[in-house]
N, C-alpha and C positions, 0 to 999 in steps of 0.2 A: 869653372865648369866648361870652359872652351866655346863660350858663345861668341867670342870675337872672331873665331875661325871656323865658318860653317863649311862643310864639305859639299854641300849641295846648294843649288840655287832654286830648286823647285819649292813651290809653296808648302807642299806636303812635308818635305824635309825640314823646312824651317819650323813649321807647326810641331813636328815631332820633336825637335830639339828643345823647343820652349816647353812643351808638356814634360819632357824628360827632366829638364832643369826644375820645374815647379814640384814634380814628384820627389826628386832627390831632396829638395828643400824641405818638403813636408816630412819626409823620413828623418832628416837631420834634426828638425825641431822636435820631433817625437822622441828621438834618441836623447836630445838635450834635456827634455822634460823627465825622462827616465833618470838621467844622471842627476838632475836637480832633486828629484825625489829620494834618491839613494843618499845624497849628501845632506838632505834636509835644508836646501836653499831654494830661494825663489828662482824662477827661470831666468830673469833678467840678470842674475849674477853669474850665469853660466855662458861661457864663450863658445858660440856655435863654430867659430873659425878654429878654435883649438880642438874641438871634437872632430872636425873635418880633417884637420892635420893628423890627429891621433889615429884616424882610421888606417892610414898608410902603415904606421908602426904596428898596429894590432894585425893587419893582414900579413905583414912580414913575420911576425912571431908566430902567428897561426900556421903559416906555411912551413915553418921550421919544427913545428910540433911542440 
């Protein structure tokens, strides 16, 4: 998520980056839950890392139509 490289030193910028990361994680867990429901598996059997990596490939295919 890029937390190791902050582009700002202000407290508001740091807080914004932390909230952005938490929000993205919440969306990723929700997406993982939807995948688990679709596959009839428990959520702990779904890899959130693989879902995160798959988002890039989905975006590329979506851009190509």
